[in-house]
Jmol script that loads the backbone (N, CA, C; Angstrom):
load data "model"
ATOM      1  N   MET A   1      41.589 -31.572  -4.058  1.00  0.00           N
ATOM      2  CA  MET A   1      40.379 -30.860  -4.379  1.00  0.00           C
ATOM      3  C   MET A   1      39.132 -31.925  -4.140  1.00  0.00           C
ATOM      4  N   SER A   2      39.344 -33.340  -4.081  1.00  0.00           N
ATOM      5  CA  SER A   2      38.231 -34.140  -3.922  1.00  0.00           C
ATOM      6  C   SER A   2      37.760 -33.894  -2.632  1.00  0.00           C
ATOM      7  N   GLY A   3      38.586 -33.712  -1.386  1.00  0.00           N
ATOM      8  CA  GLY A   3      38.345 -33.412   0.032  1.00  0.00           C
ATOM      9  C   GLY A   3      37.523 -32.670   0.314  1.00  0.00           C
ATOM     10  N   ASP A   4      37.262 -31.370  -0.773  1.00  0.00           N
ATOM     11  CA  ASP A   4      36.923 -30.222  -0.188  1.00  0.00           C
ATOM     12  C   ASP A   4      35.110 -30.233  -0.198  1.00  0.00           C
ATOM     13  N   LEU A   5      34.448 -31.209  -0.961  1.00  0.00           N
ATOM     14  CA  LEU A   5      33.005 -31.432  -0.634  1.00  0.00           C
ATOM     15  C   LEU A   5      32.533 -32.597  -0.233  1.00  0.00           C
ATOM     16  N   PRO A   6      31.799 -32.822   0.725  1.00  0.00           N
ATOM     17  CA  PRO A   6      31.337 -33.951   1.313  1.00  0.00           C
ATOM     18  C   PRO A   6      30.740 -34.606   0.334  1.00  0.00           C
ATOM     19  N   ASP A   7      30.494 -36.277   0.409  1.00  0.00           N
ATOM     20  CA  ASP A   7      29.422 -37.042  -0.263  1.00  0.00           C
ATOM     21  C   ASP A   7      28.047 -36.695  -0.262  1.00  0.00           C
ATOM     22  N   PRO A   8      27.332 -36.947  -1.184  1.00  0.00           N
ATOM     23  CA  PRO A   8      25.925 -36.694  -0.775  1.00  0.00           C
ATOM     24  C   PRO A   8      25.352 -37.988  -0.082  1.00  0.00           C
ATOM     25  N   ALA A   9      24.158 -37.653   0.544  1.00  0.00           N
ATOM     26  CA  ALA A   9      23.802 -38.656   1.242  1.00  0.00           C
ATOM     27  C   ALA A   9      22.865 -39.553   0.445  1.00  0.00           C
ATOM     28  N   PRO A  10      23.215 -41.016   0.973  1.00  0.00           N
ATOM     29  CA  PRO A  10      22.976 -42.165  -0.308  1.00  0.00           C
ATOM     30  C   PRO A  10      21.151 -42.040  -0.661  1.00  0.00           C
ATOM     31  N   GLU A  11      20.365 -41.036  -0.038  1.00  0.00           N
ATOM     32  CA  GLU A  11      19.069 -41.258  -0.093  1.00  0.00           C
ATOM     33  C   GLU A  11      18.873 -39.935  -1.530  1.00  0.00           C
ATOM     34  N   ASN A  12      19.869 -39.355  -1.196  1.00  0.00           N
ATOM     35  CA  ASN A  12      19.730 -38.285  -2.500  1.00  0.00           C
ATOM     36  C   ASN A  12      20.853 -37.892  -3.495  1.00  0.00           C
ATOM     37  N   ILE A  13      21.097 -39.183  -4.079  1.00  0.00           N
ATOM     38  CA  ILE A  13      22.092 -39.382  -4.277  1.00  0.00           C
ATOM     39  C   ILE A  13      22.127 -38.836  -6.174  1.00  0.00           C
ATOM     40  N   ASP A  14      20.477 -38.973  -6.587  1.00  0.00           N
ATOM     41  CA  ASP A  14      20.514 -38.005  -7.584  1.00  0.00           C
ATOM     42  C   ASP A  14      20.482 -36.850  -7.741  1.00  0.00           C
ATOM     43  N   GLY A  15      20.607 -35.993  -6.757  1.00  0.00           N
ATOM     44  CA  GLY A  15      20.889 -34.644  -6.550  1.00  0.00           C
ATOM     45  C   GLY A  15      19.434 -33.735  -6.572  1.00  0.00           C
ATOM     46  N   ALA A  16      18.136 -34.405  -6.256  1.00  0.00           N
ATOM     47  CA  ALA A  16      16.965 -33.967  -6.569  1.00  0.00           C
ATOM     48  C   ALA A  16      16.625 -33.124  -5.325  1.00  0.00           C
ATOM     49  N   LYS A  17      16.063 -31.970  -5.191  1.00  0.00           N
ATOM     50  CA  LYS A  17      16.076 -30.755  -4.152  1.00  0.00           C
ATOM     51  C   LYS A  17      15.131 -31.603  -3.185  1.00  0.00           C
ATOM     52  N   THR A  18      15.557 -31.235  -1.755  1.00  0.00           N
ATOM     53  CA  THR A  18      14.803 -31.620  -0.751  1.00  0.00           C
ATOM     54  C   THR A  18      14.297 -31.101   0.144  1.00  0.00           C
ATOM     55  N   VAL A  19      14.166 -29.574  -0.346  1.00  0.00           N
ATOM     56  CA  VAL A  19      13.796 -28.542   0.571  1.00  0.00           C
ATOM     57  C   VAL A  19      12.551 -28.068   0.508  1.00  0.00           C
ATOM     58  N   GLN A  20      11.757 -28.043   1.550  1.00  0.00           N
ATOM     59  CA  GLN A  20      10.138 -27.670   1.192  1.00  0.00           C
ATOM     60  C   GLN A  20       9.910 -26.240   1.730  1.00  0.00           C
ATOM     61  N   TYR A  21       9.139 -25.193   1.422  1.00  0.00           N
ATOM     62  CA  TYR A  21       8.943 -24.017   2.182  1.00  0.00           C
ATOM     63  C   TYR A  21       7.449 -23.856   1.559  1.00  0.00           C
ATOM     64  N   SER A  22       6.821 -22.900   2.339  1.00  0.00           N
ATOM     65  CA  SER A  22       5.248 -22.949   2.489  1.00  0.00           C
ATOM     66  C   SER A  22       5.276 -21.182   3.119  1.00  0.00           C
ATOM     67  N   HIS A  23       4.189 -20.718   2.492  1.00  0.00           N
ATOM     68  CA  HIS A  23       4.484 -19.012   2.588  1.00  0.00           C
ATOM     69  C   HIS A  23       2.511 -18.958   2.652  1.00  0.00           C
ATOM     70  N   GLU A  24       2.206 -18.320   3.670  1.00  0.00           N
ATOM     71  CA  GLU A  24       0.774 -18.109   3.563  1.00  0.00           C
ATOM     72  C   GLU A  24       0.690 -16.444   4.201  1.00  0.00           C
ATOM     73  N   ILE A  25      -0.419 -15.902   3.284  1.00  0.00           N
ATOM     74  CA  ILE A  25      -0.622 -14.403   3.839  1.00  0.00           C
ATOM     75  C   ILE A  25      -2.148 -14.244   4.023  1.00  0.00           C
ATOM     76  N   HIS A  26      -2.546 -13.978   4.988  1.00  0.00           N
ATOM     77  CA  HIS A  26      -4.149 -13.692   5.419  1.00  0.00           C
ATOM     78  C   HIS A  26      -4.276 -12.131   5.532  1.00  0.00           C
ATOM     79  N   HIS A  27      -5.376 -11.634   4.641  1.00  0.00           N
ATOM     80  CA  HIS A  27      -5.917 -10.425   4.820  1.00  0.00           C
ATOM     81  C   HIS A  27      -7.008 -10.009   4.855  1.00  0.00           C
ATOM     82  N   ARG A  28      -7.501  -8.878   6.046  1.00  0.00           N
ATOM     83  CA  ARG A  28      -8.409  -8.756   6.446  1.00  0.00           C
ATOM     84  C   ARG A  28      -8.862  -7.458   6.328  1.00  0.00           C
ATOM     85  N   ILE A  29      -9.881  -6.955   5.543  1.00  0.00           N
ATOM     86  CA  ILE A  29     -10.288  -5.420   5.402  1.00  0.00           C
ATOM     87  C   ILE A  29     -10.987  -4.783   6.330  1.00  0.00           C
ATOM     88  N   ASN A  30     -10.770  -3.977   7.013  1.00  0.00           N
ATOM     89  CA  ASN A  30     -11.714  -3.436   7.830  1.00  0.00           C
ATOM     90  C   ASN A  30     -12.814  -2.446   7.208  1.00  0.00           C
ATOM     91  N   TRP A  31     -14.078  -2.234   6.568  1.00  0.00           N
ATOM     92  CA  TRP A  31     -14.381  -1.867   5.593  1.00  0.00           C
ATOM     93  C   TRP A  31     -15.208  -0.434   6.110  1.00  0.00           C
ATOM     94  N   GLY A  32     -15.133  -0.266   7.620  1.00  0.00           N
ATOM     95  CA  GLY A  32     -15.553   1.053   8.438  1.00  0.00           C
ATOM     96  C   GLY A  32     -14.467   1.815   7.937  1.00  0.00           C
ATOM     97  N   TYR A  33     -13.046   1.412   8.140  1.00  0.00           N
ATOM     98  CA  TYR A  33     -12.121   2.759   7.815  1.00  0.00           C
ATOM     99  C   TYR A  33     -12.159   2.688   6.278  1.00  0.00           C
ATOM    100  N   VAL A  34     -12.381   2.030   5.662  1.00  0.00           N
ATOM    101  CA  VAL A  34     -12.401   2.239   4.087  1.00  0.00           C
ATOM    102  C   VAL A  34     -13.507   3.527   3.836  1.00  0.00           C
ATOM    103  N   ALA A  35     -14.520   3.153   4.645  1.00  0.00           N
ATOM    104  CA  ALA A  35     -15.780   3.845   4.187  1.00  0.00           C
ATOM    105  C   ALA A  35     -15.419   5.331   4.798  1.00  0.00           C
ATOM    106  N   LEU A  36     -14.625   5.633   5.883  1.00  0.00           N
ATOM    107  CA  LEU A  36     -14.338   6.554   6.349  1.00  0.00           C
ATOM    108  C   LEU A  36     -12.941   7.319   5.680  1.00  0.00           C
ATOM    109  N   GLY A  37     -12.104   6.741   5.192  1.00  0.00           N
ATOM    110  CA  GLY A  37     -11.190   7.400   4.292  1.00  0.00           C
ATOM    111  C   GLY A  37     -11.691   8.053   3.226  1.00  0.00           C
ATOM    112  N   VAL A  38     -12.834   7.113   2.556  1.00  0.00           N
ATOM    113  CA  VAL A  38     -13.469   7.550   1.213  1.00  0.00           C
ATOM    114  C   VAL A  38     -14.414   9.201   1.614  1.00  0.00           C
ATOM    115  N   ALA A  39     -14.846   9.198   2.773  1.00  0.00           N
ATOM    116  CA  ALA A  39     -15.646  10.302   2.967  1.00  0.00           C
ATOM    117  C   ALA A  39     -14.886  11.401   3.494  1.00  0.00           C
ATOM    118  N   ALA A  40     -14.048  11.158   3.679  1.00  0.00           N
ATOM    119  CA  ALA A  40     -12.738  12.260   4.062  1.00  0.00           C
ATOM    120  C   ALA A  40     -12.340  12.839   2.782  1.00  0.00           C
ATOM    121  N   ILE A  41     -11.763  11.796   1.773  1.00  0.00           N
ATOM    122  CA  ILE A  41     -11.321  12.235   0.648  1.00  0.00           C
ATOM    123  C   ILE A  41     -12.623  13.024  -0.242  1.00  0.00           C
ATOM    124  N   LEU A  42     -13.674  12.957  -0.100  1.00  0.00           N
ATOM    125  CA  LEU A  42     -14.945  13.556  -0.904  1.00  0.00           C
ATOM    126  C   LEU A  42     -14.878  14.937  -0.261  1.00  0.00           C
ATOM    127  N   VAL A  43     -15.023  14.830   1.146  1.00  0.00           N
ATOM    128  CA  VAL A  43     -15.224  16.078   1.601  1.00  0.00           C
ATOM    129  C   VAL A  43     -13.926  17.159   1.399  1.00  0.00           C
ATOM    130  N   VAL A  44     -12.419  16.789   1.519  1.00  0.00           N
ATOM    131  CA  VAL A  44     -11.871  17.495   1.185  1.00  0.00           C
ATOM    132  C   VAL A  44     -11.823  18.117  -0.521  1.00  0.00           C
ATOM    133  N   ALA A  45     -12.229  17.326  -1.593  1.00  0.00           N
ATOM    134  CA  ALA A  45     -12.434  17.377  -2.528  1.00  0.00           C
ATOM    135  C   ALA A  45     -13.468  18.237  -2.700  1.00  0.00           C
ATOM    136  N   TYR A  46     -14.532  18.480  -2.012  1.00  0.00           N
ATOM    137  CA  TYR A  46     -15.582  19.281  -2.193  1.00  0.00           C
ATOM    138  C   TYR A  46     -14.761  20.413  -1.744  1.00  0.00           C
ATOM    139  N   VAL A  47     -14.299  20.613  -0.789  1.00  0.00           N
ATOM    140  CA  VAL A  47     -13.960  22.012  -0.132  1.00  0.00           C
ATOM    141  C   VAL A  47     -13.158  22.288  -0.931  1.00  0.00           C
ATOM    142  N   TRP A  48     -12.040  21.691  -1.442  1.00  0.00           N
ATOM    143  CA  TRP A  48     -11.068  22.338  -2.349  1.00  0.00           C
ATOM    144  C   TRP A  48     -11.725  22.797  -3.587  1.00  0.00           C
ATOM    145  N   ALA A  49     -12.644  22.392  -4.265  1.00  0.00           N
ATOM    146  CA  ALA A  49     -13.428  22.629  -5.445  1.00  0.00           C
ATOM    147  C   ALA A  49     -14.478  24.084  -4.997  1.00  0.00           C
ATOM    148  N   ASN A  50     -14.779  24.001  -4.060  1.00  0.00           N
ATOM    149  CA  ASN A  50     -16.100  25.020  -3.602  1.00  0.00           C
ATOM    150  C   ASN A  50     -15.771  26.048  -2.687  1.00  0.00           C
ATOM    151  N   VAL A  51     -14.774  26.171  -2.198  1.00  0.00           N
ATOM    152  CA  VAL A  51     -14.403  27.008  -1.181  1.00  0.00           C
ATOM    153  C   VAL A  51     -13.297  27.929  -1.794  1.00  0.00           C
ATOM    154  N   ASP A  52     -13.026  29.196  -1.624  1.00  0.00           N
ATOM    155  CA  ASP A  52     -12.330  30.357  -1.933  1.00  0.00           C
ATOM    156  C   ASP A  52     -11.614  30.590  -0.805  1.00  0.00           C
ATOM    157  N   LEU A  53     -10.166  29.883  -0.407  1.00  0.00           N
ATOM    158  CA  LEU A  53      -9.739  30.344   0.347  1.00  0.00           C
ATOM    159  C   LEU A  53      -8.678  31.628   0.264  1.00  0.00           C
ATOM    160  N   SER A  54      -8.739  32.646  -0.985  1.00  0.00           N
ATOM    161  CA  SER A  54      -7.809  33.410  -0.917  1.00  0.00           C
ATOM    162  C   SER A  54      -8.426  34.476  -0.775  1.00  0.00           C
ATOM    163  N   GLY A  55      -9.674  34.906  -0.836  1.00  0.00           N
ATOM    164  CA  GLY A  55     -10.188  36.184  -0.431  1.00  0.00           C
ATOM    165  C   GLY A  55     -10.181  37.003  -1.181  1.00  0.00           C
ATOM    166  N   GLU A  56      -9.610  36.931  -2.610  1.00  0.00           N
ATOM    167  CA  GLU A  56      -9.355  38.011  -3.398  1.00  0.00           C
ATOM    168  C   GLU A  56     -10.819  38.424  -4.335  1.00  0.00           C
ATOM    169  N   ASP A  57     -11.631  37.440  -4.216  1.00  0.00           N
ATOM    170  CA  ASP A  57     -12.963  38.349  -4.708  1.00  0.00           C
ATOM    171  C   ASP A  57     -13.778  38.785  -4.301  1.00  0.00           C
ATOM    172  N   GLU A  58     -13.667  38.334  -2.950  1.00  0.00           N
ATOM    173  CA  GLU A  58     -14.626  38.991  -1.811  1.00  0.00           C
ATOM    174  C   GLU A  58     -14.084  40.250  -1.482  1.00  0.00           C
ATOM    175  N   GLU A  59     -12.775  40.932  -1.462  1.00  0.00           N
ATOM    176  CA  GLU A  59     -12.655  42.001  -1.164  1.00  0.00           C
ATOM    177  C   GLU A  59     -12.747  43.085  -2.414  1.00  0.00           C
ATOM    178  N   ALA A  60     -12.488  42.448  -3.727  1.00  0.00           N
ATOM    179  CA  ALA A  60     -12.843  43.151  -5.028  1.00  0.00           C
ATOM    180  C   ALA A  60     -14.464  43.732  -4.910  1.00  0.00           C
ATOM    181  N   SER A  61     -15.613  42.567  -4.542  1.00  0.00           N
ATOM    182  CA  SER A  61     -16.822  42.992  -4.539  1.00  0.00           C
ATOM    183  C   SER A  61     -17.378  43.912  -3.738  1.00  0.00           C
ATOM    184  N   LEU A  62     -16.287  43.938  -2.545  1.00  0.00           N
ATOM    185  CA  LEU A  62     -16.969  44.939  -1.058  1.00  0.00           C
ATOM    186  C   LEU A  62     -16.555  46.559  -1.668  1.00  0.00           C
ATOM    187  N   GLY A  63     -15.459  46.469  -2.205  1.00  0.00           N
ATOM    188  CA  GLY A  63     -15.055  47.913  -2.956  1.00  0.00           C
ATOM    189  C   GLY A  63     -15.369  48.210  -4.071  1.00  0.00           C
ATOM    190  N   GLY A  64     -16.156  48.036  -4.726  1.00  0.00           N
ATOM    191  CA  GLY A  64     -16.341  47.791  -5.996  1.00  0.00           C
ATOM    192  C   GLY A  64     -16.927  49.108  -6.982  1.00  0.00           C
ATOM    193  N   SER A  65     -16.821  50.244  -5.867  1.00  0.00           N
ATOM    194  CA  SER A  65     -17.121  51.364  -6.495  1.00  0.00           C
ATOM    195  C   SER A  65     -16.215  52.322  -7.164  1.00  0.00           C
TER     196      SER A  65
END
end "model"
wireframe off; spacefill off
backbone 0.3
color backbone group
């Protein structure tokens, strides 16, 4: 059993972790695309709220006699 694990290196005999890891993330936001997306959402919301796509009310008002 004692032969399964190798002896630790003498400089790391206390078992301290010696692995170092560094991770960096850099973000850039293109505000032109953000403004274009917000404008598109506003246009869709305006059209959805103010345009009647079913046409039922228009047909009823034309033959209202």
